[in-house]
C-alpha positions as CSV (number, residue, x, y, z in Angstrom):
1,M,-52.1,-64.5,12.3
2,L,-53.8,-65.6,15.5
3,S,-50.5,-65.2,17.5
4,A,-50.5,-61.5,16.7
5,K,-54.1,-61.1,17.9
6,L,-53.8,-62.7,21.3
7,A,-51.6,-61.2,24.0
8,Q,-48.7,-63.4,25.2
9,G,-50.0,-65.6,28.0
10,A,-53.6,-64.6,27.4
11,V,-54.7,-68.1,26.6
12,P,-54.0,-70.6,29.5
13,K,-53.1,-74.1,28.6
14,L,-55.9,-76.5,29.4
15,E,-55.2,-78.9,32.3
16,R,-56.0,-82.6,32.1
17,P,-57.8,-84.7,33.2
18,G,-61.3,-83.6,32.4
19,P,-63.9,-83.4,29.5
20,L,-61.4,-81.9,27.1
21,R,-63.8,-81.3,24.3
22,E,-66.1,-79.3,26.6
23,R,-63.2,-77.3,28.0
24,V,-61.9,-76.4,24.6
25,Y,-65.3,-75.3,23.6
26,E,-65.7,-73.1,26.8
27,A,-62.2,-71.6,26.3
28,L,-63.0,-70.6,22.7
29,L,-66.4,-69.3,23.6
30,E,-64.9,-67.1,26.3
31,L,-62.3,-65.7,23.9
32,I,-65.1,-64.9,21.4
33,T,-67.4,-63.4,24.0
34,T,-64.7,-61.2,25.4
35,R,-63.6,-60.3,21.8
36,A,-60.1,-61.5,22.3
37,L,-61.1,-63.2,19.1
38,Q,-62.8,-60.5,17.0
39,P,-65.8,-60.9,14.8
40,G,-64.7,-61.8,11.3
41,Q,-61.3,-63.2,12.5
42,H,-60.0,-66.3,10.8
43,L,-59.7,-69.2,13.2
44,V,-56.9,-71.6,12.3
45,E,-57.2,-75.0,14.0
46,S,-53.5,-75.6,14.3
47,E,-52.9,-72.2,15.9
48,L,-55.8,-72.5,18.3
49,A,-54.6,-76.0,19.3
50,G,-51.1,-74.6,19.9
51,H,-52.4,-71.8,22.1
52,L,-54.6,-74.2,24.1
53,G,-52.0,-76.9,24.3
54,V,-54.2,-79.6,22.8
55,S,-54.5,-81.6,19.5
56,R,-56.5,-80.3,16.6
57,Q,-59.3,-82.8,17.0
58,P,-61.0,-81.2,20.1
59,V,-60.6,-77.8,18.5
60,R,-62.3,-79.0,15.3
61,E,-65.1,-80.4,17.4
62,A,-65.5,-77.2,19.3
63,L,-65.6,-75.1,16.1
64,Q,-68.3,-77.3,14.7
65,R,-70.4,-76.9,17.9
66,L,-69.8,-73.1,17.9
67,N,-70.9,-73.0,14.2
68,T,-74.1,-74.8,15.2
69,E,-74.7,-72.2,17.9
70,G,-74.0,-69.2,15.6
71,W,-70.7,-68.1,17.2
72,V,-68.5,-69.3,14.3
73,D,-69.1,-69.5,10.5
74,L,-67.6,-72.5,8.7
75,R,-67.0,-71.5,5.1
76,P,-66.3,-74.1,2.4
77,A,-62.7,-74.0,1.2
78,Q,-61.9,-71.1,3.5
79,G,-62.2,-72.4,7.0
80,A,-63.6,-71.1,10.3
81,F,-64.3,-67.4,11.1
82,V,-65.8,-65.7,14.2
83,H,-69.3,-64.8,13.3
84,E,-70.0,-61.1,12.5
85,P,-73.4,-60.3,14.0
86,T,-75.7,-58.1,11.9
87,E,-77.4,-55.1,13.3
88,E,-80.7,-56.9,13.1
89,E,-79.4,-59.9,15.1
90,A,-78.1,-57.6,17.8
91,D,-81.3,-55.6,17.9
92,Q,-83.5,-58.6,18.3
93,L,-81.4,-60.1,21.1
94,L,-81.0,-56.8,23.0
95,S,-84.8,-56.2,22.7
96,V,-85.5,-59.5,24.2
97,R,-83.0,-58.8,26.9
98,T,-84.9,-55.6,27.8
99,L,-88.1,-57.6,28.4
100,L,-86.3,-60.1,30.6
101,E,-84.3,-57.6,32.6
102,A,-87.3,-55.3,33.2
103,E,-89.3,-58.1,34.6
104,A,-86.4,-59.2,36.8
105,A,-86.0,-55.7,38.2
106,R,-89.7,-55.6,39.1
107,L,-89.5,-58.9,40.9
108,A,-86.3,-57.9,42.6
109,A,-88.0,-54.8,43.9
110,A,-90.8,-57.0,45.2
111,N,-88.7,-59.7,46.8
112,S,-85.2,-58.3,47.7
113,G,-84.1,-57.9,51.3
114,S,-81.3,-55.9,52.8
115,A,-78.6,-58.5,52.1
116,G,-79.4,-58.5,48.4
117,I,-79.3,-54.7,48.3
118,R,-75.8,-54.7,49.9
119,E,-74.6,-57.2,47.3
120,L,-75.8,-54.9,44.5
121,E,-74.1,-51.9,46.1
122,A,-70.9,-53.8,46.4
123,L,-70.9,-54.8,42.8
124,C,-71.7,-51.2,41.8
125,A,-68.7,-50.0,43.7
126,V,-66.5,-52.4,41.9
127,G,-67.9,-51.4,38.6
128,E,-67.4,-47.7,39.3
129,R,-63.8,-48.3,40.2
130,A,-63.3,-50.3,37.0
131,V,-64.6,-47.4,35.0
132,A,-62.4,-44.9,36.9
133,D,-59.4,-47.2,36.2
134,D,-60.4,-47.7,32.5
135,D,-60.4,-51.4,33.2
136,V,-62.9,-52.4,30.5
137,E,-62.5,-56.2,31.1
138,L,-63.4,-55.8,34.8
139,A,-66.2,-53.3,34.0
140,V,-67.8,-55.8,31.5
141,A,-67.5,-58.7,33.9
142,T,-68.9,-56.7,36.8
143,N,-71.8,-55.4,34.7
144,A,-72.7,-59.0,33.9
145,A,-72.4,-59.9,37.6
146,F,-74.6,-57.0,38.6
147,H,-77.4,-58.0,36.1
148,A,-77.0,-61.7,37.2
149,K,-77.5,-60.6,40.8
150,V,-80.7,-58.7,39.9
151,M,-81.9,-61.8,38.1
152,E,-81.1,-63.9,41.1
153,L,-82.9,-61.6,43.5
154,A,-86.0,-61.8,41.2
155,G,-86.4,-65.3,42.4
156,N,-88.0,-66.6,39.2
157,V,-86.3,-69.8,38.0
158,V,-87.9,-69.8,34.6
159,L,-86.9,-66.2,34.0
160,A,-83.4,-66.9,35.1
161,E,-83.1,-69.8,32.7
162,L,-84.3,-67.7,29.8
163,A,-81.9,-64.9,30.7
164,G,-79.1,-67.5,30.9
165,Q,-79.7,-68.4,27.2
166,V,-78.9,-64.8,26.1
167,D,-76.4,-63.5,28.7
168,R,-73.3,-64.7,26.8
169,R,-74.4,-62.8,23.7
170,V,-75.4,-59.7,25.8
171,R,-71.8,-59.7,27.1
172,W,-70.5,-60.0,23.5
173,Y,-72.5,-57.0,22.4
174,Y,-71.8,-55.0,25.5
175,T,-68.0,-55.3,25.3
176,P,-67.4,-52.9,22.4
177,V,-69.6,-50.2,24.0
178,A,-68.5,-50.6,27.6
179,R,-66.2,-47.7,27.4
180,Q,-68.8,-45.5,25.8
181,R,-71.4,-46.4,28.4
182,G,-68.8,-45.9,31.1
183,K,-69.8,-43.9,34.1
184,Q,-73.4,-43.3,33.0
185,S,-74.1,-47.1,33.1
186,W,-73.2,-47.2,36.7
187,I,-75.2,-44.1,37.5
188,E,-78.2,-46.0,36.1
189,H,-77.3,-49.0,38.2
190,R,-77.4,-46.8,41.3
191,D,-80.8,-45.5,40.3
192,L,-82.0,-49.1,40.0
193,I,-80.6,-50.0,43.4
194,D,-82.6,-47.1,44.9
195,A,-85.8,-48.3,43.2
196,I,-85.3,-51.9,44.4
197,S,-84.4,-50.7,47.9
198,A,-87.6,-48.7,48.0
199,R,-89.6,-51.7,46.8
200,D,-90.9,-49.5,44.0
201,E,-91.7,-52.1,41.3
202,V,-92.9,-49.6,38.7
203,R,-89.8,-47.4,39.1
204,A,-87.5,-50.4,39.0
205,T,-89.1,-51.6,35.8
206,E,-88.8,-48.2,34.2
207,V,-85.2,-47.7,35.2
208,M,-84.1,-51.1,34.0
209,R,-86.0,-50.7,30.7
210,A,-84.4,-47.4,30.1
211,H,-81.0,-48.7,31.1
212,T,-81.0,-51.7,28.7
213,E,-82.4,-49.5,25.9
214,H,-79.5,-47.1,26.4
215,T,-77.1,-50.0,25.8
216,R,-79.0,-51.1,22.7
217,T,-79.0,-47.6,21.3
218,T,-75.3,-47.2,22.1
219,Y,-74.5,-50.5,20.4
220,H,-76.1,-49.3,17.1
221,Q,-74.3,-45.9,17.4
222,R,-70.9,-47.4,18.3
223,E,-67.8,-46.3,16.6
224,R,-66.6,-48.8,14.1
225,G,-63.0,-48.9,13.4
């Protein structure tokens, strides 16, 4: 049952007024991305509607949209299920992510000023504390914020738009390996900050490429249970 999967109070009631259909979609996508709703989990419209405090209609519409986008599988006579990504799907997306992030690191090294470096250092400190506290949710969110900041510092709008198309799925794949990556991931982030601060474009590219490849490898080697 869905009620057993989601912690009490974990799903806030959606407030009105507002574009309810869009807000239900965003709420469900966030629950999938953070793996509060696990891959393969059966999604019952009535239960989701109850948790979100809405009728079944916007939930049904959201599930149809999520199915179109590949987050949910609608199976005839069975219902809706959170999509279970194949290893090939994950590999393809994480490989593309490496290309985008490596270029962003190079551009960040070329363009960043001291203010941007300080912001990266502040995010790194938060991430390191999250790992020390075993706060996986905060570590995942801060990791996403760190990479988004590098992308912002790159200053390339087209690159940022492309990265934005995959960042939700990157977060989805990163969540189950965040604890395994742990401290090492933030050591790599510190190395990246050093390269960007030194305006070493080649080194920044190499560090980011190795960093994202480590995540891809860890995903494929993750413990399944």
